[in-house]
Backbone and ligand atoms as CSV (ligand in chain L), in Angstrom:
chain,resi,resn,atom,element,x,y,z
A,1,MET,N,N,0.858,-1.199,0.000
A,1,MET,CA,C,0.000,0.000,0.000
A,1,MET,C,C,0.884,1.236,0.000
A,2,ARG,N,N,0.792,2.035,-1.050
A,2,ARG,CA,C,1.678,3.176,-1.204
A,2,ARG,C,C,0.911,4.472,-0.929
A,3,ILE,N,N,1.575,5.410,-0.268
A,3,ILE,CA,C,0.978,6.726,-0.053
A,3,ILE,C,C,1.774,7.741,-0.854
A,4,ALA,N,N,1.120,8.385,-1.807
A,4,ALA,CA,C,1.777,9.354,-2.668
A,4,ALA,C,C,1.936,10.682,-1.922
A,5,PRO,N,N,2.789,11.576,-2.451
A,5,PRO,CA,C,2.967,12.886,-1.818
A,5,PRO,C,C,1.623,13.580,-1.573
A,6,GLY,N,N,1.520,14.208,-0.426
A,6,GLY,CA,C,0.266,14.854,-0.048
A,6,GLY,C,C,-0.607,13.957,0.809
A,7,GLY,N,N,-0.322,12.671,0.746
A,7,GLY,CA,C,-1.100,11.760,1.582
A,7,GLY,C,C,-2.226,11.071,0.851
A,8,LEU,N,N,-2.018,10.810,-0.430
A,8,LEU,CA,C,-3.029,10.105,-1.230
A,8,LEU,C,C,-2.662,8.629,-1.339
A,9,PHE,N,N,-3.605,7.780,-0.993
A,9,PHE,CA,C,-3.386,6.344,-1.108
A,9,PHE,C,C,-3.542,5.927,-2.569
A,10,SER,N,N,-2.489,5.339,-3.097
A,10,SER,CA,C,-2.504,4.981,-4.527
A,10,SER,C,C,-3.569,3.928,-4.820
A,11,GLU,N,N,-3.909,3.113,-3.837
A,11,GLU,CA,C,-4.872,2.043,-4.094
A,11,GLU,C,C,-6.288,2.391,-3.658
A,12,ALA,N,N,-6.499,3.632,-3.253
A,12,ALA,CA,C,-7.854,4.047,-2.866
A,12,ALA,C,C,-8.563,4.670,-4.055
A,13,GLU,N,N,-9.857,4.538,-4.053
A,13,GLU,CA,C,-10.646,5.300,-5.013
A,13,GLU,C,C,-10.748,6.725,-4.480
A,14,GLN,N,N,-10.366,7.688,-5.301
A,14,GLN,CA,C,-10.337,9.079,-4.842
A,14,GLN,C,C,-11.663,9.772,-5.140
A,15,ARG,N,N,-12.301,10.260,-4.076
A,15,ARG,CA,C,-13.539,11.036,-4.252
A,15,ARG,C,C,-13.438,12.251,-3.340
A,16,LEU,N,N,-12.762,13.262,-3.815
A,16,LEU,CA,C,-12.399,14.372,-2.951
A,16,LEU,C,C,-13.611,15.082,-2.361
A,17,SER,N,N,-13.536,15.307,-1.072
A,17,SER,CA,C,-14.569,16.069,-0.362
A,17,SER,C,C,-14.118,17.516,-0.230
A,18,PRO,N,N,-15.051,18.464,-0.420
A,18,PRO,CA,C,-14.678,19.860,-0.181
A,18,PRO,C,C,-14.487,20.166,1.309
A,19,ASN,N,N,-14.886,19.245,2.160
A,19,ASN,CA,C,-14.884,19.515,3.603
A,19,ASN,C,C,-13.522,19.196,4.210
A,20,HIS,N,N,-12.557,20.037,3.882
A,20,HIS,CA,C,-11.225,19.894,4.445
A,20,HIS,C,C,-10.506,21.228,4.295
A,21,ASP,N,N,-9.427,21.376,4.988
A,21,ASP,CA,C,-8.589,22.565,4.850
A,21,ASP,C,C,-7.178,22.218,5.295
A,22,GLU,N,N,-6.339,23.241,5.394
A,22,GLU,CA,C,-4.958,23.010,5.794
A,22,GLU,C,C,-4.879,22.738,7.289
A,23,ARG,N,N,-3.961,21.894,7.682
A,23,ARG,CA,C,-3.679,21.766,9.114
A,23,ARG,C,C,-3.024,23.063,9.593
A,24,PRO,N,N,-3.177,23.362,10.892
A,24,PRO,CA,C,-2.564,24.601,11.392
A,24,PRO,C,C,-1.039,24.565,11.232
A,25,GLU,N,N,-0.461,25.736,11.141
A,25,GLU,CA,C,0.987,25.869,11.038
A,25,GLU,C,C,1.659,25.048,12.145
A,26,GLY,N,N,2.568,24.192,11.761
A,26,GLY,CA,C,3.346,23.447,12.751
A,26,GLY,C,C,2.693,22.168,13.252
A,27,ALA,N,N,1.433,21.936,12.884
A,27,ALA,CA,C,0.766,20.717,13.369
A,27,ALA,C,C,1.260,19.511,12.585
A,28,SER,N,N,1.599,18.457,13.305
A,28,SER,CA,C,1.985,17.232,12.616
A,28,SER,C,C,0.999,16.132,12.998
A,29,VAL,N,N,0.910,15.144,12.142
A,29,VAL,CA,C,-0.046,14.056,12.359
A,29,VAL,C,C,0.499,13.118,13.433
A,30,ASP,N,N,-0.215,13.002,14.539
A,30,ASP,CA,C,0.249,12.068,15.568
A,30,ASP,C,C,-0.884,11.318,16.263
A,31,LEU,N,N,-2.036,11.227,15.595
A,31,LEU,CA,C,-3.151,10.465,16.164
A,31,LEU,C,C,-3.980,9.892,15.025
A,32,LEU,N,N,-4.409,8.648,15.220
A,32,LEU,CA,C,-5.313,8.006,14.262
A,32,LEU,C,C,-6.628,7.725,14.981
A,33,VAL,N,N,-7.728,8.172,14.369
A,33,VAL,CA,C,-9.040,8.032,14.997
A,33,VAL,C,C,-9.906,7.083,14.162
A,34,ILE,N,N,-10.429,6.059,14.811
A,34,ILE,CA,C,-11.296,5.081,14.144
A,34,ILE,C,C,-12.758,5.450,14.418
A,35,HIS,N,N,-13.534,5.472,13.340
A,35,HIS,CA,C,-14.958,5.824,13.412
A,35,HIS,C,C,-15.795,4.715,12.782
A,36,ASN,N,N,-17.119,4.859,12.949
A,36,ASN,CA,C,-18.009,4.135,12.038
A,36,ASN,C,C,-19.088,5.071,11.534
A,37,ILE,N,N,-19.645,4.684,10.400
A,37,ILE,CA,C,-20.753,5.431,9.824
A,37,ILE,C,C,-21.572,4.458,8.979
A,38,SER,N,N,-22.876,4.635,8.991
A,38,SER,CA,C,-23.745,3.943,8.040
A,38,SER,C,C,-24.947,4.842,7.815
A,39,LEU,N,N,-25.372,4.899,6.567
A,39,LEU,CA,C,-26.488,5.773,6.184
A,39,LEU,C,C,-27.443,5.026,5.266
A,40,PRO,N,N,-28.777,5.059,5.619
A,40,PRO,CA,C,-29.278,5.431,6.935
A,40,PRO,C,C,-28.653,4.537,8.012
A,41,PRO,N,N,-28.701,4.951,9.284
A,41,PRO,CA,C,-28.058,4.173,10.338
A,41,PRO,C,C,-28.479,2.703,10.286
A,42,GLY,N,N,-27.487,1.845,10.269
A,42,GLY,CA,C,-27.751,0.412,10.275
A,42,GLY,C,C,-27.906,-0.199,8.905
A,43,GLN,N,N,-27.880,0.629,7.866
A,43,GLN,CA,C,-27.980,0.099,6.503
A,43,GLN,C,C,-26.658,0.297,5.779
A,44,PHE,N,N,-26.258,-0.734,5.071
A,44,PHE,CA,C,-24.961,-0.693,4.389
A,44,PHE,C,C,-25.157,-0.638,2.877
A,45,GLY,N,N,-24.118,-0.122,2.203
A,45,GLY,CA,C,-24.221,0.060,0.757
A,45,GLY,C,C,-24.907,1.382,0.456
A,46,GLY,N,N,-25.098,1.657,-0.801
A,46,GLY,CA,C,-25.766,2.904,-1.176
A,46,GLY,C,C,-24.790,4.049,-1.301
A,47,PRO,N,N,-25.248,5.150,-1.885
A,47,PRO,CA,C,-24.371,6.285,-2.196
A,47,PRO,C,C,-24.339,7.340,-1.086
A,48,TRP,N,N,-24.996,7.066,0.039
A,48,TRP,CA,C,-25.312,8.151,0.974
A,48,TRP,C,C,-24.108,8.715,1.707
A,49,ILE,N,N,-23.143,7.870,2.031
A,49,ILE,CA,C,-21.956,8.384,2.733
A,49,ILE,C,C,-21.183,9.319,1.796
A,50,ASP,N,N,-21.002,8.861,0.569
A,50,ASP,CA,C,-20.385,9.729,-0.445
A,50,ASP,C,C,-21.114,11.063,-0.534
A,51,ASP,N,N,-22.423,10.970,-0.580
A,51,ASP,CA,C,-23.227,12.185,-0.741
A,51,ASP,C,C,-23.051,13.114,0.458
A,52,LEU,N,N,-23.041,12.551,1.659
A,52,LEU,CA,C,-22.866,13.379,2.856
A,52,LEU,C,C,-21.518,14.082,2.830
A,53,PHE,N,N,-20.469,13.326,2.542
A,53,PHE,CA,C,-19.117,13.891,2.584
A,53,PHE,C,C,-18.870,14.875,1.442
A,54,ARG,N,N,-19.745,14.842,0.437
A,54,ARG,CA,C,-19.548,15.745,-0.695
A,54,ARG,C,C,-20.674,16.767,-0.795
A,55,ASN,N,N,-21.386,16.935,0.307
A,55,ASN,CA,C,-22.379,18.011,0.445
A,55,ASN,C,C,-23.508,17.929,-0.572
A,56,ARG,N,N,-23.909,16.707,-0.884
A,56,ARG,CA,C,-25.045,16.603,-1.787
A,56,ARG,C,C,-26.039,15.530,-1.336
A,57,LEU,N,N,-26.113,15.349,-0.032
A,57,LEU,CA,C,-27.081,14.397,0.509
A,57,LEU,C,C,-28.492,14.970,0.346
A,58,ASP,N,N,-29.378,14.178,-0.212
A,58,ASP,CA,C,-30.752,14.606,-0.446
A,58,ASP,C,C,-31.550,14.483,0.858
A,59,PRO,N,N,-31.954,15.630,1.445
A,59,PRO,CA,C,-32.667,15.563,2.734
A,59,PRO,C,C,-34.003,14.849,2.612
A,60,GLY,N,N,-34.522,14.739,1.389
A,60,GLY,CA,C,-35.799,14.078,1.215
A,60,GLY,C,C,-35.713,12.575,1.030
A,61,ALA,N,N,-34.498,12.041,0.949
A,61,ALA,CA,C,-34.355,10.621,0.624
A,61,ALA,C,C,-34.621,9.711,1.817
A,62,HIS,N,N,-34.500,10.262,3.026
A,62,HIS,CA,C,-34.744,9.477,4.246
A,62,HIS,C,C,-34.973,10.472,5.381
A,63,PRO,N,N,-35.887,10.172,6.315
A,63,PRO,CA,C,-36.155,11.135,7.403
A,63,PRO,C,C,-34.888,11.546,8.161
A,64,TYR,N,N,-33.979,10.606,8.366
A,64,TYR,CA,C,-32.753,10.928,9.119
A,64,TYR,C,C,-31.878,11.935,8.374
A,65,PHE,N,N,-31.948,11.897,7.066
A,65,PHE,CA,C,-31.077,12.774,6.282
A,65,PHE,C,C,-31.418,14.252,6.488
A,66,ARG,N,N,-32.659,14.512,6.853
A,66,ARG,CA,C,-33.036,15.911,7.125
A,66,ARG,C,C,-32.232,16.488,8.282
A,67,GLU,N,N,-31.862,15.608,9.236
A,67,GLU,CA,C,-31.123,16.075,10.420
A,67,GLU,C,C,-29.647,16.322,10.113
A,68,ILE,N,N,-29.146,15.693,9.066
A,68,ILE,CA,C,-27.685,15.726,8.879
A,68,ILE,C,C,-27.236,16.351,7.555
A,69,ALA,N,N,-28.185,16.594,6.655
A,69,ALA,CA,C,-27.796,17.023,5.304
A,69,ALA,C,C,-27.032,18.350,5.311
A,70,HIS,N,N,-27.238,19.148,6.353
A,70,HIS,CA,C,-26.573,20.453,6.415
A,70,HIS,C,C,-25.143,20.347,6.945
A,71,LEU,N,N,-24.771,19.202,7.500
A,71,LEU,CA,C,-23.455,19.075,8.123
A,71,LEU,C,C,-22.357,19.179,7.072
A,72,ARG,N,N,-21.238,19.745,7.481
A,72,ARG,CA,C,-20.073,19.806,6.600
A,72,ARG,C,C,-18.996,18.956,7.243
A,73,VAL,N,N,-18.978,17.704,6.868
A,73,VAL,CA,C,-18.093,16.729,7.511
A,73,VAL,C,C,-17.384,15.883,6.454
A,74,SER,N,N,-16.363,15.206,6.901
A,74,SER,CA,C,-15.594,14.328,6.019
A,74,SER,C,C,-14.750,13.420,6.894
A,75,ALA,N,N,-14.058,12.513,6.236
A,75,ALA,CA,C,-13.000,11.741,6.888
A,75,ALA,C,C,-11.940,11.557,5.813
A,76,HIS,N,N,-10.756,11.182,6.232
A,76,HIS,CA,C,-9.736,10.947,5.210
A,76,HIS,C,C,-10.086,9.723,4.368
A,77,LEU,N,N,-10.538,8.678,5.054
A,77,LEU,CA,C,-10.734,7.395,4.384
A,77,LEU,C,C,-12.004,6.720,4.874
A,78,LEU,N,N,-12.599,5.934,3.983
A,78,LEU,CA,C,-13.735,5.078,4.332
A,78,LEU,C,C,-13.393,3.660,3.891
A,79,ILE,N,N,-13.665,2.713,4.759
A,79,ILE,CA,C,-13.512,1.302,4.393
A,79,ILE,C,C,-14.895,0.669,4.380
A,80,ARG,N,N,-15.327,0.293,3.181
A,80,ARG,CA,C,-16.655,-0.299,3.003
A,80,ARG,C,C,-16.709,-1.722,3.572
A,81,ARG,N,N,-17.891,-2.291,3.615
A,81,ARG,CA,C,-18.060,-3.628,4.191
A,81,ARG,C,C,-17.227,-4.664,3.446
A,82,ASP,N,N,-17.029,-4.451,2.153
A,82,ASP,CA,C,-16.257,-5.416,1.364
A,82,ASP,C,C,-14.765,-5.101,1.363
A,83,GLY,N,N,-14.366,-4.126,2.171
A,83,GLY,CA,C,-12.954,-3.776,2.271
A,83,GLY,C,C,-12.519,-2.705,1.294
A,84,ALA,N,N,-13.399,-2.271,0.407
A,84,ALA,CA,C,-13.040,-1.233,-0.565
A,84,ALA,C,C,-12.629,0.042,0.167
A,85,LEU,N,N,-11.563,0.661,-0.347
A,85,LEU,CA,C,-10.992,1.848,0.289
A,85,LEU,C,C,-11.307,3.079,-0.551
A,86,ILE,N,N,-11.916,4.063,0.091
A,86,ILE,CA,C,-12.269,5.310,-0.586
A,86,ILE,C,C,-11.632,6.456,0.183
A,87,GLN,N,N,-11.017,7.362,-0.562
A,87,GLN,CA,C,-10.354,8.499,0.076
A,87,GLN,C,C,-11.090,9.785,-0.262
A,88,TYR,N,N,-11.385,10.563,0.767
A,88,TYR,CA,C,-12.097,11.833,0.590
A,88,TYR,C,C,-11.196,13.040,0.815
A,89,VAL,N,N,-10.170,12.858,1.630
A,89,VAL,CA,C,-9.276,13.975,1.954
A,89,VAL,C,C,-7.838,13.437,1.972
A,90,PRO,N,N,-6.901,14.141,1.321
A,90,PRO,CA,C,-5.498,13.734,1.416
A,90,PRO,C,C,-5.052,13.778,2.883
A,91,CYS,N,N,-4.257,12.806,3.293
A,91,CYS,CA,C,-3.944,12.684,4.724
A,91,CYS,C,C,-3.133,13.851,5.270
A,92,ASP,N,N,-2.402,14.551,4.415
A,92,ASP,CA,C,-1.661,15.724,4.898
A,92,ASP,C,C,-2.586,16.891,5.224
A,93,GLN,N,N,-3.806,16.858,4.690
A,93,GLN,CA,C,-4.765,17.932,4.934
A,93,GLN,C,C,-5.614,17.614,6.171
A,94,ARG,N,N,-6.366,18.609,6.612
A,94,ARG,CA,C,-7.228,18.420,7.787
A,94,ARG,C,C,-8.648,18.063,7.337
A,95,ALA,N,N,-9.062,16.862,7.663
A,95,ALA,CA,C,-10.451,16.456,7.425
A,95,ALA,C,C,-11.290,16.850,8.636
A,96,TRP,N,N,-12.597,16.929,8.422
A,96,TRP,CA,C,-13.497,17.398,9.475
A,96,TRP,C,C,-14.300,16.210,10.015
A,97,HIS,N,N,-13.622,15.408,10.828
A,97,HIS,CA,C,-14.217,14.149,11.281
A,97,HIS,C,C,-14.458,14.072,12.770
A,98,ALA,N,N,-13.663,14.754,13.574
A,98,ALA,CA,C,-13.715,14.526,15.022
A,98,ALA,C,C,-14.696,15.450,15.743
A,99,GLY,N,N,-14.926,16.634,15.208
A,99,GLY,CA,C,-15.787,17.587,15.906
A,99,GLY,C,C,-15.157,18.021,17.222
A,100,VAL,N,N,-15.996,18.438,18.156
A,100,VAL,CA,C,-15.494,18.834,19.473
A,100,VAL,C,C,-14.848,17.612,20.116
A,101,SER,N,N,-13.576,17.732,20.434
A,101,SER,CA,C,-12.839,16.532,20.830
A,101,SER,C,C,-11.620,16.917,21.652
A,102,CYS,N,N,-11.108,15.933,22.379
A,102,CYS,CA,C,-9.952,16.172,23.242
A,102,CYS,C,C,-9.184,14.868,23.414
A,103,HIS,N,N,-7.881,14.933,23.185
A,103,HIS,CA,C,-7.038,13.758,23.401
A,103,HIS,C,C,-5.819,14.176,24.211
A,104,ASP,N,N,-5.635,13.539,25.371
A,104,ASP,CA,C,-4.476,13.865,26.214
A,104,ASP,C,C,-4.381,15.353,26.509
A,105,GLY,N,N,-5.533,15.975,26.737
A,105,GLY,CA,C,-5.532,17.388,27.069
A,105,GLY,C,C,-5.466,18.322,25.881
A,106,ARG,N,N,-5.340,17.774,24.693
A,106,ARG,CA,C,-5.292,18.614,23.496
A,106,ARG,C,C,-6.647,18.602,22.800
A,107,GLU,N,N,-7.192,19.753,22.546
A,107,GLU,CA,C,-8.494,19.849,21.900
A,107,GLU,C,C,-8.340,19.961,20.379
A,108,ARG,N,N,-9.504,19.958,19.709
A,108,ARG,CA,C,-9.531,20.065,18.233
A,108,ARG,C,C,-8.656,18.996,17.571
A,109,CYS,N,N,-9.048,17.751,17.789
A,109,CYS,CA,C,-8.224,16.633,17.300
A,109,CYS,C,C,-8.074,16.609,15.784
A,110,ASN,N,N,-8.984,17.257,15.072
A,110,ASN,CA,C,-8.830,17.295,13.615
A,110,ASN,C,C,-7.474,17.874,13.209
A,111,ASP,N,N,-6.975,18.793,14.032
A,111,ASP,CA,C,-5.717,19.473,13.686
A,111,ASP,C,C,-4.570,18.485,13.483
A,112,PHE,N,N,-4.558,17.430,14.285
A,112,PHE,CA,C,-3.374,16.557,14.319
A,112,PHE,C,C,-3.695,15.082,14.097
A,113,SER,N,N,-4.905,14.806,13.604
A,113,SER,CA,C,-5.274,13.393,13.461
A,113,SER,C,C,-5.679,13.045,12.036
A,114,ILE,N,N,-5.678,11.749,11.800
A,114,ILE,CA,C,-6.245,11.161,10.586
A,114,ILE,C,C,-7.478,10.381,11.010
A,115,GLY,N,N,-8.564,10.552,10.263
A,115,GLY,CA,C,-9.819,9.882,10.582
A,115,GLY,C,C,-10.157,8.818,9.553
A,116,ILE,N,N,-10.401,7.614,10.034
A,116,ILE,CA,C,-10.815,6.515,9.154
A,116,ILE,C,C,-12.209,6.055,9.568
A,117,GLU,N,N,-13.122,6.055,8.625
A,117,GLU,CA,C,-14.476,5.560,8.860
A,117,GLU,C,C,-14.573,4.114,8.393
A,118,LEU,N,N,-15.125,3.284,9.257
A,118,LEU,CA,C,-15.520,1.939,8.853
A,118,LEU,C,C,-17.010,1.978,8.591
A,119,GLU,N,N,-17.434,1.467,7.445
A,119,GLU,CA,C,-18.875,1.392,7.225
A,119,GLU,C,C,-19.431,0.366,8.206
A,120,GLY,N,N,-20.250,0.823,9.123
A,120,GLY,CA,C,-20.735,-0.091,10.143
A,120,GLY,C,C,-21.539,0.629,11.195
A,121,GLU,N,N,-21.858,-0.105,12.234
A,121,GLU,CA,C,-22.549,0.465,13.391
A,121,GLU,C,C,-21.994,-0.199,14.647
A,122,ASP,N,N,-22.307,0.426,15.789
A,122,ASP,CA,C,-21.595,0.090,17.019
A,122,ASP,C,C,-21.685,-1.377,17.425
A,123,THR,N,N,-22.807,-2.035,17.124
A,123,THR,CA,C,-23.021,-3.374,17.680
A,123,THR,C,C,-23.065,-4.476,16.623
A,124,THR,N,N,-22.764,-4.134,15.371
A,124,THR,CA,C,-22.720,-5.148,14.314
A,124,THR,C,C,-21.260,-5.480,14.012
A,125,PRO,N,N,-20.893,-6.746,14.070
A,125,PRO,CA,C,-19.484,-7.088,13.830
A,125,PRO,C,C,-18.987,-6.530,12.497
A,126,TYR,N,N,-17.780,-5.999,12.516
A,126,TYR,CA,C,-17.141,-5.555,11.280
A,126,TYR,C,C,-16.683,-6.785,10.490
A,127,THR,N,N,-16.453,-6.611,9.210
A,127,THR,CA,C,-16.128,-7.769,8.369
A,127,THR,C,C,-14.632,-8.060,8.402
A,128,ASP,N,N,-14.290,-9.288,8.051
A,128,ASP,CA,C,-12.877,-9.666,7.935
A,128,ASP,C,C,-12.155,-8.734,6.968
A,129,ALA,N,N,-12.819,-8.441,5.852
A,129,ALA,CA,C,-12.195,-7.580,4.839
A,129,ALA,C,C,-11.898,-6.196,5.407
A,130,GLN,N,N,-12.764,-5.719,6.273
A,130,GLN,CA,C,-12.527,-4.401,6.886
A,130,GLN,C,C,-11.315,-4.434,7.822
A,131,TYR,N,N,-11.209,-5.475,8.640
A,131,TYR,CA,C,-10.045,-5.559,9.534
A,131,TYR,C,C,-8.751,-5.647,8.725
A,132,GLN,N,N,-8.777,-6.445,7.669
A,132,GLN,CA,C,-7.562,-6.590,6.855
A,132,GLN,C,C,-7.175,-5.260,6.209
A,133,GLN,N,N,-8.160,-4.597,5.637
A,133,GLN,CA,C,-7.874,-3.327,4.967
A,133,GLN,C,C,-7.428,-2.272,5.986
A,134,LEU,N,N,-8.090,-2.221,7.117
A,134,LEU,CA,C,-7.715,-1.241,8.144
A,134,LEU,C,C,-6.278,-1.471,8.609
A,135,ALA,N,N,-5.896,-2.725,8.775
A,135,ALA,CA,C,-4.528,-3.022,9.213
A,135,ALA,C,C,-3.522,-2.618,8.132
A,136,THR,N,N,-3.842,-2.894,6.893
A,136,THR,CA,C,-2.951,-2.526,5.782
A,136,THR,C,C,-2.770,-1.012,5.705
A,137,VAL,N,N,-3.889,-0.315,5.789
A,137,VAL,CA,C,-3.858,1.152,5.727
A,137,VAL,C,C,-3.094,1.718,6.923
A,138,THR,N,N,-3.343,1.171,8.094
A,138,THR,CA,C,-2.701,1.683,9.309
A,138,THR,C,C,-1.191,1.473,9.255
A,139,ARG,N,N,-0.779,0.313,8.773
A,139,ARG,CA,C,0.670,0.074,8.658
A,139,ARG,C,C,1.312,1.105,7.729
A,140,ALA,N,N,0.637,1.419,6.644
A,140,ALA,CA,C,1.179,2.425,5.718
A,140,ALA,C,C,1.258,3.793,6.387
A,141,LEU,N,N,0.247,4.119,7.175
A,141,LEU,CA,C,0.249,5.420,7.869
A,141,LEU,C,C,1.351,5.475,8.925
A,142,LEU,N,N,1.531,4.383,9.639
A,142,LEU,CA,C,2.574,4.345,10.665
A,142,LEU,C,C,3.951,4.537,10.023
A,143,ALA,N,N,4.107,4.004,8.820
A,143,ALA,CA,C,5.394,4.138,8.140
A,143,ALA,C,C,5.616,5.552,7.619
A,144,ARG,N,N,4.523,6.230,7.288
A,144,ARG,CA,C,4.670,7.555,6.682
A,144,ARG,C,C,4.775,8.681,7.694
A,145,TYR,N,N,4.006,8.580,8.783
A,145,TYR,CA,C,3.945,9.693,9.741
A,145,TYR,C,C,4.713,9.324,11.015
A,146,PRO,N,N,5.870,9.926,11.224
A,146,PRO,CA,C,6.717,9.563,12.367
A,146,PRO,C,C,6.037,9.796,13.714
A,147,GLY,N,N,5.082,10.730,13.758
A,147,GLY,CA,C,4.408,11.017,15.032
A,147,GLY,C,C,3.398,9.960,15.431
A,148,LEU,N,N,3.035,9.111,14.483
A,148,LEU,CA,C,2.054,8.059,14.783
A,148,LEU,C,C,2.759,6.831,15.331
A,149,ASN,N,N,2.111,6.162,16.253
A,149,ASN,CA,C,2.556,4.830,16.645
A,149,ASN,C,C,1.339,4.062,17.166
A,150,ARG,N,N,1.539,2.830,17.528
A,150,ARG,CA,C,0.387,1.984,17.883
A,150,ARG,C,C,-0.349,2.454,19.128
A,151,GLN,N,N,0.354,3.204,19.968
A,151,GLN,CA,C,-0.315,3.735,21.161
A,151,GLN,C,C,-1.136,4.973,20.827
A,152,ARG,N,N,-0.947,5.490,19.651
A,152,ARG,CA,C,-1.648,6.715,19.282
A,152,ARG,C,C,-2.743,6.425,18.247
A,153,ILE,N,N,-3.471,5.353,18.538
A,153,ILE,CA,C,-4.649,4.994,17.752
A,153,ILE,C,C,-5.807,4.928,18.726
A,154,THR,N,N,-6.895,5.619,18.407
A,154,THR,CA,C,-7.981,5.722,19.368
A,154,THR,C,C,-9.326,5.660,18.649
A,155,GLY,N,N,-10.384,5.558,19.430
A,155,GLY,CA,C,-11.726,5.575,18.861
A,155,GLY,C,C,-12.354,6.951,19.019
A,156,HIS,N,N,-13.271,7.271,18.140
A,156,HIS,CA,C,-13.961,8.557,18.242
A,156,HIS,C,C,-14.586,8.720,19.626
A,157,SER,N,N,-15.124,7.621,20.156
A,157,SER,CA,C,-15.775,7.675,21.475
A,157,SER,C,C,-14.791,8.067,22.583
A,158,ASP,N,N,-13.508,7.831,22.357
A,158,ASP,CA,C,-12.512,8.141,23.389
A,158,ASP,C,C,-12.053,9.596,23.352
A,159,ILE,N,N,-12.308,10.271,22.253
A,159,ILE,CA,C,-11.907,11.683,22.191
A,159,ILE,C,C,-13.124,12.606,22.196
A,160,ALA,N,N,-14.322,12.017,22.160
A,160,ALA,CA,C,-15.564,12.801,22.242
A,160,ALA,C,C,-16.503,12.073,23.200
A,161,THR,N,N,-16.008,11.883,24.402
A,161,THR,CA,C,-16.712,11.063,25.386
A,161,THR,C,C,-18.084,11.637,25.706
A,162,GLY,N,N,-19.065,10.767,25.701
A,162,GLY,CA,C,-20.422,11.191,26.016
A,162,GLY,C,C,-21.169,11.737,24.822
A,163,ARG,N,N,-20.457,12.077,23.777
A,163,ARG,CA,C,-21.072,12.642,22.584
A,163,ARG,C,C,-21.077,11.642,21.440
A,164,LYS,N,N,-20.037,10.834,21.366
A,164,LYS,CA,C,-19.906,9.859,20.277
A,164,LYS,C,C,-19.651,8.467,20.849
A,165,SER,N,N,-20.150,7.469,20.163
A,165,SER,CA,C,-20.005,6.089,20.658
A,165,SER,C,C,-19.223,5.201,19.691
A,166,ASP,N,N,-18.872,5.721,18.531
A,166,ASP,CA,C,-18.193,4.874,17.553
A,166,ASP,C,C,-16.694,4.748,17.827
A,167,PRO,N,N,-16.050,3.658,17.446
A,167,PRO,CA,C,-16.570,2.558,16.614
A,167,PRO,C,C,-17.395,1.529,17.370
A,168,GLY,N,N,-17.609,1.713,18.668
A,168,GLY,CA,C,-18.535,0.873,19.403
A,168,GLY,C,C,-17.948,-0.443,19.877
A,169,PRO,N,N,-18.747,-1.161,20.683
A,169,PRO,CA,C,-18.272,-2.436,21.240
A,169,PRO,C,C,-18.021,-3.505,20.181
A,170,ALA,N,N,-18.579,-3.329,18.996
A,170,ALA,CA,C,-18.353,-4.328,17.946
A,170,ALA,C,C,-16.915,-4.298,17.425
A,171,PHE,N,N,-16.232,-3.184,17.649
A,171,PHE,CA,C,-14.866,-3.109,17.127
A,171,PHE,C,C,-13.908,-3.858,18.041
A,172,ASP,N,N,-13.211,-4.821,17.484
A,172,ASP,CA,C,-12.326,-5.711,18.239
A,172,ASP,C,C,-10.905,-5.144,18.206
A,173,TRP,N,N,-10.595,-4.363,19.227
A,173,TRP,CA,C,-9.285,-3.691,19.268
A,173,TRP,C,C,-8.142,-4.697,19.327
A,174,ALA,N,N,-8.333,-5.787,20.079
A,174,ALA,CA,C,-7.265,-6.790,20.200
A,174,ALA,C,C,-6.979,-7.430,18.841
A,175,ARG,N,N,-8.035,-7.719,18.120
A,175,ARG,CA,C,-7.863,-8.308,16.787
A,175,ARG,C,C,-7.129,-7.336,15.860
A,176,PHE,N,N,-7.542,-6.080,15.908
A,176,PHE,CA,C,-6.903,-5.052,15.080
A,176,PHE,C,C,-5.406,-4.952,15.403
A,177,HIS,N,N,-5.081,-4.866,16.675
A,177,HIS,CA,C,-3.669,-4.726,17.052
A,177,HIS,C,C,-2.864,-5.975,16.699
A,178,ALA,N,N,-3.502,-7.138,16.797
A,178,ALA,CA,C,-2.815,-8.370,16.392
A,178,ALA,C,C,-2.503,-8.354,14.907
A,179,LEU,N,N,-3.449,-7.855,14.114
A,179,LEU,CA,C,-3.239,-7.792,12.658
A,179,LEU,C,C,-2.118,-6.819,12.299
A,180,LEU,N,N,-1.961,-5.783,13.102
A,180,LEU,CA,C,-0.899,-4.812,12.819
A,180,LEU,C,C,0.479,-5.457,12.910
A,181,SER,N,N,0.567,-6.517,13.663
A,181,SER,CA,C,1.863,-7.184,13.851
A,181,SER,C,C,2.183,-8.115,12.702
A,182,VAL,N,N,1.197,-8.422,11.872
A,182,VAL,CA,C,1.395,-9.362,10.766
A,182,VAL,C,C,1.822,-8.589,9.523
A,183,GLU,N,N,2.904,-8.991,8.950
A,183,GLU,CA,C,3.346,-8.325,7.718
A,183,GLU,C,C,2.782,-9.026,6.494
L,1,ZN,ZN,ZN,-17.060,9.169,14.495
């Protein structure tokens, strides 16, 4: 898995989201945040995540979409149920994934983190293909960003406590960390 200059994964499908900007002066990437998303909640497949991240979600397509269609959000990467990798924001740029957040006393985690969305929900097991792809992607990120290491991988729920619950109890952290050790 190769990461081109700017932080573009050569093996990802590129679907650039406008919802990103420059990281602050001097900020370096030193945190990886794992998320989940499914639209509508609990349903997999469909164009809706793409649409949300690219500001063209149809508020009339589902009652839930009315609540979120106005949001301006993104993540660097999405891993679909079948393991397909989609990139919305180059990793060197700041994606808008964490919202109000705090890690180790530092707020605004978007400034210094990379956000990866797993297509899923908190209590539905993630797929084998997702774990494999996440481990492959994470190894590439660890190799590229010196500030990242295995201790600096966290869940959205851990940096937005009480506000966010993803990736949820379904995410098997031990399995993920074990896969990181496999070359
Ligand atoms: Zn999240």
